[in-house]
Backbone as JSON Lines, residues from 0, in Angstrom:
{"i":0,"aa":"M","n":[0.53,-1.21,-0.15],"ca":[0.0,0.03,0.18],"c":[0.73,1.34,-0.07]}
{"i":1,"aa":"K","n":[0.53,2.14,-0.74],"ca":[1.1,3.49,-0.94],"c":[0.98,4.61,0.42]}
{"i":2,"aa":"Y","n":[1.83,4.93,1.16],"ca":[1.04,6.01,2.17],"c":[2.13,7.19,2.01]}
{"i":3,"aa":"P","n":[1.11,8.37,2.41],"ca":[1.83,9.72,2.64],"c":[3.02,9.98,3.35]}
{"i":4,"aa":"L","n":[3.5,9.03,4.12],"ca":[4.3,9.06,5.2],"c":[5.45,8.03,5.01]}
{"i":5,"aa":"D","n":[6.62,7.78,5.09],"ca":[7.42,7.09,4.91],"c":[7.51,5.88,5.93]}
{"i":6,"aa":"R","n":[7.73,4.95,5.22],"ca":[7.33,3.73,5.94],"c":[8.28,3.67,7.42]}
{"i":7,"aa":"I","n":[9.62,3.97,7.15],"ca":[10.57,3.98,8.26],"c":[9.65,4.66,9.11]}
{"i":8,"aa":"C","n":[9.33,5.99,9.35],"ca":[9.03,6.89,9.98],"c":[7.57,6.35,11.01]}
{"i":9,"aa":"V","n":[6.88,5.82,10.03],"ca":[5.58,5.27,10.63],"c":[5.94,4.0,11.63]}
{"i":10,"aa":"K","n":[6.78,3.21,11.14],"ca":[6.98,1.92,11.92],"c":[7.76,2.14,13.28]}
{"i":11,"aa":"S","n":[8.8,3.06,12.84],"ca":[9.42,3.67,14.08],"c":[9.02,4.67,15.23]}
{"i":12,"aa":"G","n":[7.71,5.28,14.69],"ca":[7.02,6.31,15.47],"c":[7.91,7.88,15.28]}
{"i":13,"aa":"I","n":[8.99,7.91,14.92],"ca":[9.84,9.14,14.92],"c":[10.08,9.69,13.3]}
{"i":14,"aa":"L","n":[9.34,10.98,13.5],"ca":[9.01,10.9,11.96],"c":[10.29,12.03,11.37]}
{"i":15,"aa":"C","n":[10.8,11.9,10.37],"ca":[11.7,12.48,9.71],"c":[11.08,14.11,9.19]}
{"i":16,"aa":"P","n":[12.05,14.91,9.15],"ca":[11.84,16.29,8.67],"c":[10.56,16.53,7.61]}
{"i":17,"aa":"S","n":[10.91,15.78,6.29],"ca":[9.6,15.55,5.28],"c":[8.26,15.18,6.14]}
{"i":18,"aa":"C","n":[8.27,14.13,6.71],"ca":[7.16,13.99,7.15],"c":[6.76,14.82,8.47]}
{"i":19,"aa":"Q","n":[7.49,15.1,9.05],"ca":[7.01,16.35,9.81],"c":[6.52,17.64,9.54]}
{"i":20,"aa":"R","n":[7.13,17.75,8.31],"ca":[6.3,18.88,7.68],"c":[5.06,18.78,7.19]}
{"i":21,"aa":"K","n":[4.57,17.28,6.98],"ca":[3.17,16.77,6.02],"c":[2.37,16.96,7.37]}
{"i":22,"aa":"V","n":[3.07,16.64,8.81],"ca":[1.75,16.58,9.96],"c":[1.67,18.03,10.21]}
{"i":23,"aa":"E","n":[2.98,18.8,10.55],"ca":[2.64,20.33,10.71],"c":[1.61,21.4,9.94]}
{"i":24,"aa":"T","n":[1.77,20.77,8.35],"ca":[1.22,21.56,7.66],"c":[-0.26,21.0,7.57]}
{"i":25,"aa":"G","n":[-0.62,19.87,8.11],"ca":[-2.12,19.37,8.39],"c":[-2.46,18.41,6.89]}
{"i":26,"aa":"V","n":[-1.43,17.91,6.34],"ca":[-1.65,17.36,5.41],"c":[-2.11,15.88,5.88]}
{"i":27,"aa":"V","n":[-1.48,15.38,6.98],"ca":[-1.49,14.21,7.74],"c":[-1.71,14.65,9.15]}
{"i":28,"aa":"D","n":[-2.54,13.98,9.71],"ca":[-3.12,13.97,11.21],"c":[-2.29,13.14,11.98]}
{"i":29,"aa":"I","n":[-1.87,13.51,13.17],"ca":[-0.71,12.59,13.76],"c":[-1.34,11.63,14.19]}
{"i":30,"aa":"D","n":[-2.62,11.28,14.57],"ca":[-3.83,10.43,14.82],"c":[-3.53,9.31,13.6]}
{"i":31,"aa":"E","n":[-3.28,9.69,12.82],"ca":[-3.13,8.91,11.5],"c":[-2.37,8.02,10.99]}
{"i":32,"aa":"V","n":[-1.37,8.3,11.89],"ca":[0.09,7.62,12.14],"c":[-0.21,6.4,13.04]}
{"i":33,"aa":"K","n":[-0.86,6.13,13.89],"ca":[-1.46,4.95,14.49],"c":[-2.21,3.99,13.4]}
{"i":34,"aa":"V","n":[-3.24,4.86,13.07],"ca":[-3.89,3.71,11.45],"c":[-2.8,3.27,10.61]}
{"i":35,"aa":"M","n":[-2.26,4.06,10.18],"ca":[-1.22,3.67,9.43],"c":[-0.21,2.41,9.67]}
{"i":36,"aa":"K","n":[0.34,2.39,10.56],"ca":[1.21,1.37,11.36],"c":[0.43,0.34,11.6]}
{"i":37,"aa":"A","n":[-1.1,0.21,12.11],"ca":[-1.97,-1.13,11.95],"c":[-2.17,-1.48,10.55]}
{"i":38,"aa":"L","n":[-2.39,-0.64,9.55],"ca":[-2.17,-1.24,8.34],"c":[-1.46,-1.83,7.78]}
{"i":39,"aa":"M","n":[0.01,-1.23,8.09],"ca":[1.32,-1.77,7.65],"c":[1.24,-2.96,8.13]}
{"i":40,"aa":"D","n":[0.94,-3.14,9.34],"ca":[1.13,-4.75,10.32],"c":[0.38,-5.73,9.6]}
{"i":41,"aa":"M","n":[-0.88,-5.2,9.06],"ca":[-1.83,-6.29,8.14],"c":[-1.42,-6.52,7.02]}
{"i":42,"aa":"E","n":[-0.7,-5.63,6.54],"ca":[-0.34,-6.08,5.21],"c":[0.27,-7.27,4.87]}
{"i":43,"aa":"E","n":[1.21,-7.9,5.74],"ca":[1.6,-9.12,5.88],"c":[0.71,-10.22,5.86]}
{"i":44,"aa":"K","n":[-0.56,-10.45,6.17],"ca":[-1.55,-11.4,6.6],"c":[-2.69,-10.89,5.77]}
{"i":45,"aa":"H","n":[-2.79,-9.55,5.14],"ca":[-3.87,-9.32,3.96],"c":[-2.96,-9.02,2.58]}
{"i":46,"aa":"K","n":[-3.06,-9.71,1.64],"ca":[-2.09,-9.55,0.61],"c":[-3.09,-8.31,-0.14]}
{"i":47,"aa":"V","n":[-4.01,-8.56,-0.46],"ca":[-4.51,-7.46,-0.97],"c":[-4.32,-5.95,-0.62]}
{"i":48,"aa":"L","n":[-4.05,-5.94,0.35],"ca":[-3.56,-4.46,0.85],"c":[-2.57,-3.69,0.09]}
{"i":49,"aa":"R","n":[-1.75,-4.42,-0.4],"ca":[-0.6,-4.15,-1.2],"c":[-0.78,-3.36,-2.28]}
{"i":50,"aa":"N","n":[-1.85,-3.47,-3.14],"ca":[-2.44,-2.83,-4.09],"c":[-3.2,-1.56,-4.06]}
{"i":51,"aa":"G","n":[-3.57,-1.34,-2.81],"ca":[-4.3,0.21,-2.56],"c":[-3.45,0.95,-2.21]}
{"i":52,"aa":"E","n":[-4.05,2.3,-2.06],"ca":[-3.68,3.37,-1.64],"c":[-3.97,4.44,-0.39]}
{"i":53,"aa":"Y","n":[-3.44,4.38,0.77],"ca":[-4.05,5.11,2.0],"c":[-4.38,6.62,1.56]}
{"i":54,"aa":"V","n":[-5.64,7.13,1.81],"ca":[-5.81,8.3,1.41],"c":[-5.81,9.1,2.71]}
{"i":55,"aa":"K","n":[-7.01,9.02,3.35],"ca":[-7.02,9.59,4.91],"c":[-8.01,8.71,6.08]}
{"i":56,"aa":"S","n":[-7.44,9.25,7.02],"ca":[-8.65,8.57,7.95],"c":[-8.94,9.76,9.18]}
{"i":57,"aa":"F","n":[-10.05,9.3,9.75],"ca":[-10.55,10.31,10.83],"c":[-11.57,9.97,11.59]}
{"i":58,"aa":"M","n":[-12.1,10.32,12.76],"ca":[-12.72,10.03,13.56],"c":[-14.16,10.8,13.02]}
{"i":59,"aa":"A","n":[-15.41,9.72,12.83],"ca":[-16.87,10.36,12.63],"c":[-17.82,10.16,13.79]}
{"i":60,"aa":"S","n":[-18.27,10.72,14.83],"ca":[-18.92,10.32,16.05],"c":[-17.85,9.21,16.96]}
{"i":61,"aa":"D","n":[-18.37,7.92,17.28],"ca":[-17.83,6.88,17.44],"c":[-17.17,5.98,16.85]}
{"i":62,"aa":"Q","n":[-17.06,6.39,15.29],"ca":[-16.04,4.95,14.7],"c":[-14.89,5.99,13.54]}
{"i":63,"aa":"L","n":[-14.26,5.05,13.46],"ca":[-13.14,5.49,12.56],"c":[-13.44,5.33,11.34]}
{"i":64,"aa":"I","n":[-13.4,6.11,10.18],"ca":[-13.69,6.29,8.99],"c":[-11.86,6.11,8.27]}
{"i":65,"aa":"L","n":[-12.04,5.01,7.4],"ca":[-10.9,4.84,6.45],"c":[-11.23,5.11,5.24]}
{"i":66,"aa":"I","n":[-10.6,5.82,4.67],"ca":[-10.62,5.92,3.1],"c":[-9.38,5.53,2.28]}
{"i":67,"aa":"I","n":[-9.35,4.34,1.48],"ca":[-8.43,4.15,0.41],"c":[-8.83,4.34,-0.92]}
{"i":68,"aa":"R","n":[-7.79,4.34,-1.79],"ca":[-8.02,4.34,-3.34],"c":[-7.25,2.81,-3.74]}
{"i":69,"aa":"D","n":[-7.95,2.23,-4.95],"ca":[-7.6,1.33,-6.01],"c":[-7.35,-0.02,-4.95]}
{"i":70,"aa":"G","n":[-7.74,-1.06,-5.69],"ca":[-6.7,-2.3,-5.87],"c":[-7.8,-2.99,-4.61]}
{"i":71,"aa":"V","n":[-8.84,-2.82,-4.01],"ca":[-8.97,-3.67,-2.84],"c":[-10.62,-3.67,-3.15]}
{"i":72,"aa":"E","n":[-10.9,-5.49,-3.43],"ca":[-12.39,-5.49,-3.34],"c":[-13.34,-5.01,-2.23]}
{"i":73,"aa":"Q","n":[-14.38,-5.31,-2.52],"ca":[-15.74,-4.71,-1.42],"c":[-15.28,-6.21,-0.72]}
{"i":74,"aa":"G","n":[-15.77,-7.42,-0.98],"ca":[-15.59,-8.28,0.1],"c":[-14.44,-8.59,1.04]}
{"i":75,"aa":"E","n":[-13.15,-8.08,0.32],"ca":[-12.05,-8.14,1.24],"c":[-12.1,-7.07,2.2]}
{"i":76,"aa":"L","n":[-12.93,-6.04,2.1],"ca":[-12.87,-5.03,3.12],"c":[-13.61,-5.52,4.13]}
{"i":77,"aa":"E","n":[-14.58,-5.77,4.19],"ca":[-14.99,-6.46,5.42],"c":[-14.34,-7.13,6.24]}
{"i":78,"aa":"E","n":[-13.46,-8.09,5.84],"ca":[-12.32,-8.53,6.69],"c":[-10.81,-7.58,7.25]}
{"i":79,"aa":"V","n":[-10.83,-6.69,6.29],"ca":[-9.87,-5.84,7.05],"c":[-10.8,-4.98,7.68]}
{"i":80,"aa":"S","n":[-11.5,-4.56,7.75],"ca":[-12.35,-3.77,8.69],"c":[-12.4,-4.26,9.95]}
{"i":81,"aa":"K","n":[-12.65,-5.42,10.06],"ca":[-13.08,-6.12,11.5],"c":[-11.67,-6.77,12.12]}
{"i":82,"aa":"H","n":[-10.39,-6.6,10.95],"ca":[-9.41,-7.13,11.85],"c":[-8.45,-5.62,12.41]}
{"i":83,"aa":"L","n":[-8.63,-4.58,11.57],"ca":[-8.46,-2.99,12.2],"c":[-9.21,-2.76,13.12]}
{"i":84,"aa":"A","n":[-10.53,-2.9,13.25],"ca":[-11.42,-2.56,14.54],"c":[-10.81,-3.35,15.78]}
{"i":85,"aa":"R","n":[-10.08,-4.92,15.67],"ca":[-9.62,-5.52,17.06],"c":[-8.18,-4.75,17.07]}
{"i":86,"aa":"E","n":[-7.5,-4.12,16.13],"ca":[-6.21,-3.89,16.42],"c":[-6.62,-2.49,17.06]}
{"i":87,"aa":"L","n":[-7.17,-1.46,16.53],"ca":[-7.3,-0.36,17.13],"c":[-8.47,-0.11,18.2]}
{"i":88,"aa":"D","n":[-9.12,-1.16,18.67],"ca":[-10.22,-0.8,19.62],"c":[-11.35,0.0,19.37]}
{"i":89,"aa":"A","n":[-11.97,-0.01,17.93],"ca":[-12.93,1.12,17.51],"c":[-13.42,0.75,16.69]}
{"i":90,"aa":"K","n":[-14.73,1.26,16.31],"ca":[-15.33,0.9,15.22],"c":[-14.86,1.42,14.0]}
{"i":91,"aa":"V","n":[-14.76,0.34,12.66],"ca":[-14.15,0.9,11.63],"c":[-14.61,0.81,10.39]}
{"i":92,"aa":"R","n":[-15.04,1.47,9.48],"ca":[-15.43,1.37,8.19],"c":[-14.48,1.86,7.36]}
{"i":93,"aa":"V","n":[-14.48,1.07,6.38],"ca":[-13.27,1.19,5.25],"c":[-14.12,1.88,3.74]}
{"i":94,"aa":"I","n":[-13.89,3.26,3.45],"ca":[-14.32,3.38,2.27],"c":[-13.46,3.54,0.78]}
{"i":95,"aa":"V","n":[-13.75,3.08,-0.02],"ca":[-13.38,2.91,-1.32],"c":[-13.42,4.32,-2.19]}
{"i":96,"aa":"E","n":[-12.22,4.9,-2.2],"ca":[-12.72,6.25,-2.76],"c":[-12.66,6.24,-4.52]}
{"i":97,"aa":"T","n":[-13.93,6.44,-4.98],"ca":[-13.82,6.64,-6.36],"c":[-13.96,7.77,-7.06]}
{"i":98,"aa":"G","n":[-14.06,7.72,-8.02],"ca":[-14.48,9.38,-8.67],"c":[-15.92,9.86,-8.63]}
{"i":99,"aa":"D","n":[-16.54,8.77,-8.86],"ca":[-18.18,8.55,-8.81],"c":[-18.9,9.04,-7.45]}
{"i":100,"aa":"M","n":[-19.53,10.24,-7.42],"ca":[-20.04,10.79,-6.31],"c":[-20.8,9.51,-5.49]}
{"i":101,"aa":"R","n":[-22.1,9.09,-6.76],"ca":[-22.91,8.18,-6.14],"c":[-22.46,7.03,-5.5]}
{"i":102,"aa":"R","n":[-21.68,6.42,-5.98],"ca":[-20.82,5.47,-5.44],"c":[-20.09,5.59,-4.1]}
{"i":103,"aa":"L","n":[-20.01,6.67,-3.96],"ca":[-19.32,7.03,-2.67],"c":[-20.14,7.45,-1.36]}
{"i":104,"aa":"I","n":[-21.24,7.95,-2.21],"ca":[-22.22,8.02,-1.17],"c":[-23.19,6.79,-0.51]}
{"i":105,"aa":"E","n":[-23.16,5.77,-1.59],"ca":[-23.63,4.53,-1.21],"c":[-23.1,3.83,-0.3]}
{"i":106,"aa":"Q","n":[-21.52,3.77,-0.42],"ca":[-20.99,2.97,0.82],"c":[-20.97,4.12,2.18]}
{"i":107,"aa":"V","n":[-21.36,5.18,2.26],"ca":[-21.47,5.81,3.26],"c":[-22.78,5.87,4.18]}
{"i":108,"aa":"I","n":[-23.99,5.48,3.38],"ca":[-25.39,4.98,3.99],"c":[-25.57,3.65,4.09]}
{"i":109,"aa":"S","n":[-24.84,2.93,3.32],"ca":[-25.12,1.29,3.57],"c":[-25.1,0.71,4.79]}
{"i":110,"aa":"P","n":[-26.17,-0.09,5.09],"ca":[-26.83,-0.71,4.48],"c":[-28.16,-0.11,3.83]}
{"i":111,"aa":"A","n":[-28.56,1.22,3.94],"ca":[-29.73,1.65,3.29],"c":[-29.22,1.55,1.94]}
{"i":112,"aa":"S","n":[-30.41,1.67,0.79],"ca":[-30.14,1.94,-0.45],"c":[-30.29,3.43,-1.13]}
{"i":113,"aa":"L","n":[-29.78,3.89,-1.97],"ca":[-30.15,4.95,-2.46],"c":[-30.96,5.25,-3.23]}
{"i":114,"aa":"L","n":[-31.8,6.19,-3.47],"ca":[-32.4,6.34,-4.42],"c":[-31.97,7.4,-5.78]}
{"i":115,"aa":"G","n":[-31.03,8.25,-4.96],"ca":[-30.79,9.19,-6.24],"c":[-29.91,10.43,-5.4]}
{"i":116,"aa":"V","n":[-29.35,10.89,-5.98],"ca":[-28.29,12.25,-5.74],"c":[-28.46,13.37,-6.55]}
{"i":117,"aa":"N","n":[-28.94,14.5,-5.84],"ca":[-29.32,15.4,-6.61],"c":[-28.22,16.76,-6.32]}
{"i":118,"aa":"Q","n":[-27.87,17.37,-6.87],"ca":[-26.96,18.99,-6.59],"c":[-27.98,20.02,-6.47]}
{"i":119,"aa":"V","n":[-28.38,20.88,-5.54],"ca":[-29.1,21.87,-5.08],"c":[-28.3,23.27,-5.07]}
{"i":120,"aa":"W","n":[-28.16,24.17,-5.8],"ca":[-27.63,25.68,-5.77],"c":[-28.39,26.3,-4.95]}
{"i":121,"aa":"L","n":[-27.95,27.16,-4.06],"ca":[-28.95,27.8,-3.27],"c":[-28.67,29.27,-3.72]}
{"i":122,"aa":"P","n":[-29.37,30.41,-3.71],"ca":[-29.34,31.56,-3.75],"c":[-27.89,32.23,-3.46]}
{"i":123,"aa":"D","n":[-27.58,32.0,-2.6],"ca":[-26.33,32.78,-2.02],"c":[-25.06,32.02,-2.64]}
{"i":124,"aa":"G","n":[-25.26,31.14,-3.38],"ca":[-24.12,30.67,-4.4],"c":[-23.68,29.52,-3.41]}
{"i":125,"aa":"T","n":[-23.84,28.86,-2.5],"ca":[-23.57,27.72,-2.16],"c":[-24.18,26.23,-2.63]}
{"i":126,"aa":"E","n":[-23.39,25.6,-2.63],"ca":[-24.06,24.06,-2.9],"c":[-24.43,22.99,-2.32]}
{"i":127,"aa":"I","n":[-25.55,22.22,-2.32],"ca":[-25.77,21.19,-1.39],"c":[-26.07,20.09,-2.3]}
{"i":128,"aa":"V","n":[-25.38,18.77,-1.6],"ca":[-25.77,17.48,-1.8],"c":[-27.21,16.99,-1.5]}
{"i":129,"aa":"N","n":[-28.05,16.75,-2.12],"ca":[-29.57,15.96,-1.56],"c":[-29.2,14.74,-1.5]}
{"i":130,"aa":"V","n":[-29.3,13.86,-1.08],"ca":[-29.38,12.4,-0.79],"c":[-30.71,11.99,-0.48]}
{"i":131,"aa":"R","n":[-30.91,11.33,-1.22],"ca":[-32.61,10.66,-1.35],"c":[-32.74,9.09,-0.91]}
{"i":132,"aa":"V","n":[-33.2,8.68,0.11],"ca":[-33.04,7.65,0.34],"c":[-34.82,7.23,0.64]}
{"i":133,"aa":"P","n":[-34.92,5.54,0.62],"ca":[-36.28,5.11,0.86],"c":[-36.76,5.11,2.02]}
{"i":134,"aa":"R","n":[-38.16,5.46,2.48],"ca":[-38.67,5.45,3.39],"c":[-38.36,4.17,4.48]}
{"i":135,"aa":"R","n":[-38.23,3.36,3.3],"ca":[-38.24,2.2,4.54],"c":[-36.76,1.75,5.06]}
{"i":136,"aa":"D","n":[-35.69,2.5,4.69],"ca":[-34.5,2.28,5.23],"c":[-34.16,3.45,5.99]}
{"i":137,"aa":"R","n":[-35.31,4.19,6.79],"ca":[-35.13,5.32,7.28],"c":[-34.35,4.62,8.79]}
{"i":138,"aa":"R","n":[-34.71,3.43,9.16],"ca":[-34.46,2.61,10.24],"c":[-32.99,2.62,10.36]}
{"i":139,"aa":"Y","n":[-31.95,2.61,9.36],"ca":[-30.51,2.28,9.36],"c":[-30.3,3.65,9.53]}
{"i":140,"aa":"L","n":[-30.48,4.86,9.1],"ca":[-29.92,5.81,9.3],"c":[-30.5,7.09,10.4]}
{"i":141,"aa":"E","n":[-31.48,6.8,11.05],"ca":[-32.32,7.43,12.11],"c":[-31.33,7.92,13.14]}
{"i":142,"aa":"K","n":[-30.6,7.03,13.79],"ca":[-29.29,7.2,15.06],"c":[-28.64,7.89,14.54]}
{"i":143,"aa":"N","n":[-27.81,7.65,13.3],"ca":[-26.72,8.64,12.83],"c":[-26.88,9.32,11.34]}
{"i":144,"aa":"R","n":[-27.9,9.6,11.27],"ca":[-28.36,10.78,10.02],"c":[-27.17,11.7,10.13]}
{"i":145,"aa":"S","n":[-27.14,12.65,11.0],"ca":[-25.99,13.54,11.14],"c":[-24.75,13.43,10.86]}
{"i":146,"aa":"V","n":[-24.52,12.43,11.28],"ca":[-23.35,11.53,11.03],"c":[-22.71,11.32,9.53]}
{"i":147,"aa":"A","n":[-23.58,10.73,9.21],"ca":[-23.36,10.3,7.72],"c":[-23.55,11.66,6.83]}
{"i":148,"aa":"E","n":[-24.63,12.73,7.12],"ca":[-24.62,13.95,6.72],"c":[-23.5,14.69,6.64]}
{"i":149,"aa":"E","n":[-22.42,14.46,7.71],"ca":[-21.04,15.3,8.22],"c":[-19.91,14.35,7.37]}
{"i":150,"aa":"L","n":[-20.41,13.24,7.12],"ca":[-19.27,12.29,6.6],"c":[-19.45,12.82,5.05]}
{"i":151,"aa":"I","n":[-20.23,12.73,4.65],"ca":[-20.53,13.07,2.85],"c":[-20.35,14.62,2.68]}
{"i":152,"aa":"A","n":[-20.06,15.36,3.46],"ca":[-20.01,16.75,3.55],"c":[-18.07,16.68,3.43]}
{"i":153,"aa":"K","n":[-17.82,15.84,4.36],"ca":[-16.15,15.94,4.4],"c":[-15.78,15.22,3.09]}
{"i":154,"aa":"L","n":[-16.27,14.21,2.53],"ca":[-15.66,13.26,1.64],"c":[-15.99,14.06,-0.13]}
{"i":155,"aa":"T","n":[-16.92,14.87,-0.19],"ca":[-17.55,15.25,-1.23],"c":[-16.89,17.22,-1.1]}
{"i":156,"aa":"G","n":[-16.83,17.68,0.09],"ca":[-16.24,19.11,-0.26],"c":[-17.79,19.93,0.08]}
{"i":157,"aa":"K","n":[-18.9,19.73,-0.09],"ca":[-19.92,20.52,-0.19],"c":[-21.39,19.94,0.85]}
{"i":158,"aa":"R","n":[-22.17,20.68,1.78],"ca":[-23.21,20.88,2.49],"c":[-23.8,19.21,2.09]}
{"i":159,"aa":"A","n":[-24.18,18.37,2.92],"ca":[-25.63,17.3,2.49],"c":[-26.34,17.57,3.18]}
{"i":160,"aa":"R","n":[-27.48,16.83,2.5],"ca":[-28.63,16.52,3.18],"c":[-29.05,15.1,3.02]}
{"i":161,"aa":"I","n":[-29.84,14.42,4.0],"ca":[-30.43,13.26,3.64],"c":[-32.04,13.35,3.58]}
{"i":162,"aa":"T","n":[-32.8,13.14,2.91],"ca":[-34.1,13.01,2.95],"c":[-34.48,11.55,2.52]}
{"i":163,"aa":"F","n":[-35.66,11.71,3.28],"ca":[-36.17,9.96,2.64],"c":[-37.78,10.3,2.18]}
{"i":164,"aa":"E","n":[-37.71,9.5,0.78],"ca":[-39.18,9.56,0.26],"c":[-39.89,8.04,0.13]}
């Protein structure tokens, strides 16, 4: 797997000047180093991780969101997620970054299904992503609707609103 920091720096916990600069400028958060170290340790057991690329990880509510790019199949993500959850002692959700906004949102609201995604432009120039979900799937998002909206906003860079139809 490709990482934004050097392998030696992550494994040792002592950052070189280049990696330290990335942490200081905010490209990488210091909490992400722990996640990268756990992923590096998992690469030996889960060979599928070698093809991917680490993008970002952050805490949203009570779960860790890990965003990776390329090379990892959806079925293998479940196993990686469980192993990482045991390793870091937190709920983990792995999301594969794609260029398709609809696919990205489907991963965030899973197991609820997605009816559609609309972009709404307001008179003040802001843009809102309106995510339409069937009413029957309301139970999946009832407790963490605001967390899902926050996560979609972080991933797309636009405000998000989930509506049930």
